[in-house]
MDAnalysis code that builds the backbone (N, CA, C; Angstrom):
import MDAnalysis as mda
import numpy as np

u = mda.Universe.empty(357, n_residues=119, atom_resindex=np.repeat(np.arange(119), 3), trajectory=True)
u.add_TopologyAttr("name", ["N", "CA", "C"] * 119)
u.add_TopologyAttr("resid", np.arange(1, 120))
u.add_TopologyAttr("resname", ["MET", "THR", "PRO", "THR", "ALA", "PRO", "GLU", "LEU", "TYR", "VAL", "ARG", "TRP", "THR", "GLN", "TRP", "GLY", "THR", "PHE", "PRO", "SER", "ILE", "PHE", "ARG", "THR", "HIS", "SER", "SER", "LYS", "ASN", "ALA", "TYR", "ASN", "ASP", "ARG", "CYS", "ILE", "TRP", "THR", "CYS", "GLN", "SER", "ASN", "LEU", "ALA", "ARG", "PHE", "THR", "ARG", "LEU", "ARG", "GLN", "ALA", "LEU", "VAL", "PRO", "TYR", "PHE", "TYR", "THR", "ALA", "ALA", "ARG", "ARG", "THR", "TYR", "ASP", "THR", "GLY", "LEU", "SER", "VAL", "VAL", "LEU", "PRO", "LEU", "HIS", "TYR", "LEU", "TYR", "PRO", "GLU", "TYR", "ASP", "GLN", "ALA", "TYR", "ALA", "TYR", "SER", "ASN", "GLN", "TYR", "PHE", "PHE", "GLY", "GLU", "ASP", "ILE", "LEU", "VAL", "SER", "PRO", "ILE", "SER", "GLN", "PRO", "ILE", "ASP", "ASN", "GLN", "THR", "GLY", "LEU", "VAL", "ASN", "ASN", "TRP", "PRO", "ILE"])
u.atoms.positions = np.array([
    [175.813, 17.616, 2.482],
    [175.906, 18.620, 1.439],
    [177.173, 18.387, 0.619],
    [177.062, 18.708, -0.641],
    [178.210, 18.535, -1.515],
    [178.760, 19.902, -1.916],
    [180.019, 19.947, -2.277],
    [180.600, 21.222, -2.717],
    [179.903, 21.756, -3.969],
    [179.784, 23.060, -4.055],
    [179.202, 23.705, -5.225],
    [180.299, 23.957, -6.250],
    [180.015, 23.663, -7.488],
    [180.998, 23.869, -8.551],
    [181.261, 25.363, -8.739],
    [182.528, 25.758, -8.928],
    [182.829, 27.171, -9.179],
    [182.070, 27.725, -10.373],
    [181.790, 26.874, -11.353],
    [181.039, 27.320, -12.529],
    [179.667, 27.862, -12.133],
    [179.011, 27.226, -11.158],
    [177.692, 27.684, -10.747],
    [177.774, 29.014, -10.008],
    [178.895, 29.272, -9.340],
    [179.077, 30.585, -8.718],
    [179.171, 31.665, -9.799],
    [179.861, 31.356, -10.869],
    [179.943, 32.290, -11.996],
    [178.547, 32.510, -12.574],
    [177.771, 31.446, -12.710],
    [176.398, 31.570, -13.217],
    [175.565, 32.447, -12.282],
    [175.751, 32.289, -10.969],
    [175.040, 33.104, -9.992],
    [175.409, 34.579, -10.179],
    [176.667, 34.853, -10.405],
    [177.118, 36.223, -10.622],
    [176.512, 36.787, -11.907],
    [176.496, 35.984, -12.951],
    [175.904, 36.429, -14.213],
    [174.415, 36.723, -14.030],
    [173.721, 35.836, -13.347],
    [172.297, 36.036, -13.115],
    [172.052, 37.289, -12.272],
    [172.918, 37.525, -11.287],
    [172.760, 38.651, -10.381],
    [172.945, 40.013, -11.015],
    [173.380, 40.059, -12.253],
    [173.560, 41.329, -12.943],
    [172.239, 42.048, -13.155],
    [171.153, 41.331, -13.334],
    [169.908, 41.951, -13.754],
    [168.886, 42.253, -12.656],
    [168.769, 41.494, -11.596],
    [167.789, 41.885, -10.574],
    [168.158, 43.217, -9.911],
    [167.237, 43.741, -9.131],
    [167.474, 45.060, -8.532],
    [168.585, 45.058, -7.495],
    [168.860, 43.929, -6.885],
    [169.929, 43.844, -5.882],
    [171.000, 42.886, -6.390],
    [172.241, 43.350, -6.402],
    [173.362, 42.551, -6.902],
    [174.201, 42.113, -5.709],
    [174.099, 40.851, -5.356],
    [174.825, 40.333, -4.196],
    [175.668, 39.138, -4.612],
    [176.812, 38.990, -3.980],
    [177.698, 37.887, -4.334],
    [177.817, 36.854, -3.222],
    [176.963, 36.924, -2.229],
    [177.030, 35.924, -1.171],
    [176.196, 34.709, -1.533],
    [176.246, 33.687, -0.667],
    [175.488, 32.471, -0.928],
    [174.927, 31.953, 0.397],
    [174.564, 30.703, 0.428],
    [173.961, 30.109, 1.618],
    [175.012, 29.820, 2.687],
    [174.565, 29.207, 3.763],
    [175.469, 28.856, 4.862],
    [176.171, 27.523, 4.631],
    [176.049, 26.991, 3.447],
    [176.691, 25.729, 3.105],
    [178.201, 25.893, 3.232],
    [178.812, 25.128, 4.102],
    [180.255, 25.238, 4.353],
    [181.089, 24.881, 3.132],
    [180.509, 24.151, 2.203],
    [181.238, 23.748, 1.002],
    [181.287, 24.831, -0.063],
    [180.414, 25.832, 0.040],
    [180.397, 26.887, -0.967],
    [181.637, 27.761, -0.848],
    [182.293, 27.950, -1.959],
    [183.467, 28.818, -2.000],
    [183.002, 30.260, -2.145],
    [183.217, 31.057, -1.108],
    [182.787, 32.445, -1.135],
    [183.939, 33.383, -1.506],
    [184.993, 32.832, -2.003],
    [186.166, 33.628, -2.366],
    [185.949, 34.206, -3.757],
    [185.450, 35.432, -3.797],
    [185.078, 36.014, -5.083],
    [186.269, 36.184, -6.012],
    [187.464, 36.226, -5.479],
    [188.636, 36.413, -6.333],
    [188.915, 35.176, -7.186],
    [188.327, 34.017, -6.853],
    [188.525, 32.836, -7.692],
    [187.825, 32.994, -9.037],
    [186.824, 33.842, -9.088],
    [186.075, 34.109, -10.329],
    [186.157, 35.587, -10.661],
    [187.260, 36.209, -10.310],
    [187.377, 37.660, -10.380],
    [187.133, 38.233, -11.769],
    [187.633, 37.594, -12.801],
    [187.465, 38.173, -14.138],
    [185.988, 38.200, -14.534],
    [185.261, 37.132, -14.233],
    [183.827, 37.112, -14.537],
    [183.070, 38.098, -13.673],
    [183.396, 38.157, -12.401],
    [182.724, 39.091, -11.500],
    [182.956, 40.525, -11.966],
    [184.185, 40.845, -12.324],
    [184.499, 42.201, -12.788],
    [183.758, 42.511, -14.087],
    [183.703, 41.552, -14.995],
    [183.036, 41.765, -16.275],
    [181.547, 42.055, -16.087],
    [180.890, 41.290, -15.248],
    [179.459, 41.491, -15.055],
    [179.164, 42.678, -14.147],
    [180.087, 43.038, -13.279],
    [179.930, 44.260, -12.495],
    [180.015, 45.475, -13.420],
    [180.940, 45.459, -14.377],
    [181.023, 46.551, -15.358],
    [179.767, 46.619, -16.221],
    [179.240, 45.462, -16.615],
    [178.007, 45.442, -17.392],
    [176.871, 46.061, -16.581],
    [176.768, 45.681, -15.329],
    [175.708, 46.238, -14.481],
    [175.871, 47.747, -14.348],
    [177.087, 48.210, -14.172],
    [177.336, 49.648, -14.050],
    [176.938, 50.378, -15.337],
    [177.236, 49.768, -16.476],
    [176.873, 50.379, -17.758],
    [175.356, 50.430, -17.948],
    [174.637, 49.539, -17.292],
    [173.187, 49.481, -17.427],
    [172.436, 50.389, -16.452],
    [173.146, 51.118, -15.614],
    [172.483, 51.971, -14.622],
    [171.466, 52.923, -15.263],
    [171.760, 53.610, -16.354],
    [170.724, 54.454, -16.967],
    [169.485, 53.646, -17.390],
    [169.698, 52.450, -17.890],
    [168.581, 51.585, -18.263],
    [167.759, 51.220, -17.027],
    [168.444, 50.911, -15.897],
    [167.743, 50.580, -14.654],
    [166.839, 51.734, -14.222],
    [167.362, 52.950, -14.295],
    [166.563, 54.111, -13.897],
    [165.358, 54.300, -14.821],
    [165.559, 54.105, -16.106],
    [164.449, 54.219, -17.061],
    [163.400, 53.142, -16.796],
    [163.863, 51.920, -16.543],
    [162.938, 50.822, -16.254],
    [162.187, 51.080, -14.946],
    [162.883, 51.627, -13.957],
    [162.234, 51.947, -12.682],
    [161.171, 53.024, -12.872],
    [161.453, 54.010, -13.714],
    [160.461, 55.048, -13.982],
    [159.247, 54.461, -14.709],
    [159.498, 53.562, -15.650],
    [158.397, 52.913, -16.358],
    [157.540, 52.119, -15.363],
    [158.182, 51.480, -14.400],
    [157.448, 50.763, -13.361],
    [156.579, 51.716, -12.556],
    [157.125, 52.854, -12.209],
    [156.371, 53.862, -11.459],
    [155.167, 54.353, -12.266],
    [155.374, 54.585, -13.546],
    [154.310, 55.117, -14.396],
    [153.218, 54.097, -14.722],
    [153.615, 52.826, -14.917],
    [152.658, 51.819, -15.387],
    [152.185, 50.853, -14.308],
    [152.966, 50.706, -13.250],
    [152.623, 49.731, -12.211],
    [153.103, 48.328, -12.519],
    [153.712, 48.118, -13.700],
    [154.266, 46.811, -14.044],
    [155.678, 46.688, -13.490],
    [156.024, 45.503, -13.084],
    [157.348, 45.245, -12.522],
    [158.448, 45.479, -13.556],
    [159.663, 45.723, -13.079],
    [160.826, 45.816, -13.970],
    [161.095, 44.446, -14.587],
    [160.869, 43.391, -13.820],
    [161.058, 42.020, -14.285],
    [159.701, 41.488, -14.736],
    [159.630, 41.090, -16.008],
    [158.371, 40.629, -16.576],
    [158.512, 39.231, -17.171],
    [157.536, 38.356, -16.926],
    [157.572, 37.054, -17.613],
    [157.330, 37.257, -19.102],
    [157.760, 36.320, -19.891],
    [157.637, 36.437, -21.348],
    [156.192, 36.639, -21.794],
    [155.269, 35.979, -21.123],
    [153.879, 36.053, -21.584],
    [153.235, 37.420, -21.337],
    [153.861, 38.298, -20.563],
    [153.317, 39.653, -20.414],
    [153.455, 40.440, -21.711],
    [154.557, 40.235, -22.409],
    [154.771, 40.962, -23.652],
    [154.328, 40.174, -24.879],
    [154.268, 38.845, -24.750],
    [153.883, 37.994, -25.883],
    [152.832, 36.970, -25.456],
    [151.648, 37.418, -25.042],
    [150.627, 36.474, -24.551],
    [150.074, 35.541, -25.622],
    [150.222, 35.912, -26.880],
    [149.653, 35.101, -27.960],
    [150.517, 33.888, -28.320],
    [151.739, 33.804, -27.800],
    [152.638, 32.696, -28.130],
    [152.676, 31.677, -27.000],
    [152.394, 30.421, -27.319],
    [152.421, 29.345, -26.320],
    [153.808, 29.179, -25.713],
    [154.856, 29.408, -26.527],
    [156.223, 29.253, -26.034],
    [156.523, 30.226, -24.885],
    [155.862, 31.351, -24.871],
    [156.106, 32.341, -23.818],
    [155.722, 31.811, -22.447],
    [154.844, 30.839, -22.396],
    [154.420, 30.249, -21.127],
    [155.308, 29.079, -20.717],
    [156.069, 28.535, -21.657],
    [156.887, 27.350, -21.390],
    [158.231, 27.681, -20.752],
    [158.770, 28.864, -21.012],
    [160.103, 29.210, -20.538],
    [160.011, 29.991, -19.226],
    [159.841, 29.282, -18.138],
    [159.648, 29.943, -16.847],
    [160.951, 30.516, -16.276],
    [162.100, 30.079, -16.778],
    [163.363, 30.600, -16.257],
    [163.905, 31.766, -17.092],
    [163.158, 32.213, -18.081],
    [163.555, 33.362, -18.880],
    [162.591, 34.507, -18.583],
    [163.090, 35.724, -18.662],
    [162.242, 36.871, -18.364],
    [162.786, 38.118, -19.060],
    [161.946, 39.117, -19.128],
    [162.375, 40.413, -19.633],
    [162.774, 41.282, -18.456],
    [163.881, 41.952, -18.604],
    [164.288, 42.970, -17.647],
    [163.998, 44.298, -18.325],
    [162.939, 44.957, -17.875],
    [162.429, 46.086, -18.624],
    [161.747, 45.535, -19.862],
    [161.613, 46.340, -20.868],
    [160.959, 45.870, -22.097],
    [161.945, 45.468, -23.182],
    [163.228, 45.712, -22.960],
    [164.199, 45.546, -24.045],
    [165.244, 44.467, -23.838],
    [165.404, 43.954, -22.631],
    [166.448, 42.960, -22.374],
    [165.808, 41.630, -22.009],
    [166.082, 40.616, -22.818],
    [165.636, 39.262, -22.531],
    [166.745, 38.571, -21.749],
    [166.430, 38.091, -20.566],
    [167.403, 37.411, -19.713],
    [167.076, 35.924, -19.709],
    [168.078, 35.122, -19.985],
    [167.924, 33.671, -19.982],
    [169.073, 33.079, -19.170],
    [168.929, 33.083, -17.849],
    [170.041, 32.621, -17.010],
    [170.313, 31.130, -17.195],
    [171.569, 30.790, -17.205],
    [171.974, 29.387, -17.267],
    [172.154, 28.933, -15.833],
    [171.349, 27.964, -15.433],
    [171.363, 27.526, -14.039],
    [171.813, 26.083, -13.871],
    [172.271, 25.487, -14.944],
    [172.768, 24.116, -14.903],
    [174.230, 24.108, -15.321],
    [175.016, 23.206, -14.764],
    [176.421, 23.136, -15.184],
    [176.553, 22.621, -16.615],
    [177.677, 22.923, -17.219],
    [177.970, 22.448, -18.568],
    [178.181, 20.939, -18.544],
    [177.610, 20.267, -19.509],
    [177.828, 18.834, -19.681],
    [179.215, 18.665, -20.293],
    [180.111, 18.011, -19.583],
    [181.495, 17.871, -20.049],
    [181.616, 17.055, -21.331],
    [180.659, 16.199, -21.604],
    [180.721, 15.393, -22.819],
    [180.328, 16.193, -24.054],
    [179.312, 17.032, -23.927],
    [178.827, 17.769, -25.090],
    [179.310, 19.218, -25.119],
    [179.676, 19.754, -23.950],
    [180.062, 21.155, -23.868],
    [178.868, 22.098, -23.911],
    [177.672, 21.539, -23.730],
    [176.438, 22.324, -23.799],
    [175.739, 22.340, -22.442],
    [174.784, 23.244, -22.325],
    [173.971, 23.348, -21.126],
    [172.528, 23.106, -21.523],
    [171.836, 22.281, -20.757],
    [170.407, 22.062, -21.012],
    [169.627, 23.155, -20.287],
    [169.245, 24.184, -21.014],
    [168.522, 25.308, -20.435],
    [167.099, 25.379, -20.970],
    [166.605, 24.257, -21.471],
    [165.257, 24.230, -22.041],
    [164.242, 24.066, -20.935],
    [162.974, 24.331, -21.228],
    [161.920, 24.194, -20.203],
    [161.875, 22.793, -19.629],
    [161.595, 22.746, -18.371],
    [161.514, 21.452, -17.672],
    [160.088, 20.958, -17.668],
])
C-alpha cells in the first residue's frame, strides 16, 4: 500500500459534506494520515457548510418521506431527456437544488487541473 495524499483526504472531507452521514475516518491502511488537524481549515470550512445546510437536509428528508425518492438523486432522474445526464456517474443531486460534483482525483501538478470528466 502507498501513502494517501493529504489532498485526497481534503477531497474526502469535501465529499462527506453532502451524504446523510458525515465521517472523517478512513480505511485501516497504515499509511493514511488520520490526523484531522493537518487539514483543519478545510475540515472546519466544510463542517460549517454542513451545519448551515441542516434546514435544507430536513426539507430534503421530508420530500423523501412524501415522495419516496432518495435525497441523493442521479442526474438522469431530473433530466432524463439529456444524454449527458447518463454520462456523469460521479455527479448527483442532493435534494432537488444542489448539484454535487465531487473531485476524486488529485490535481495534476503540471496543469493545475483535475480530470473529473466521465470515465
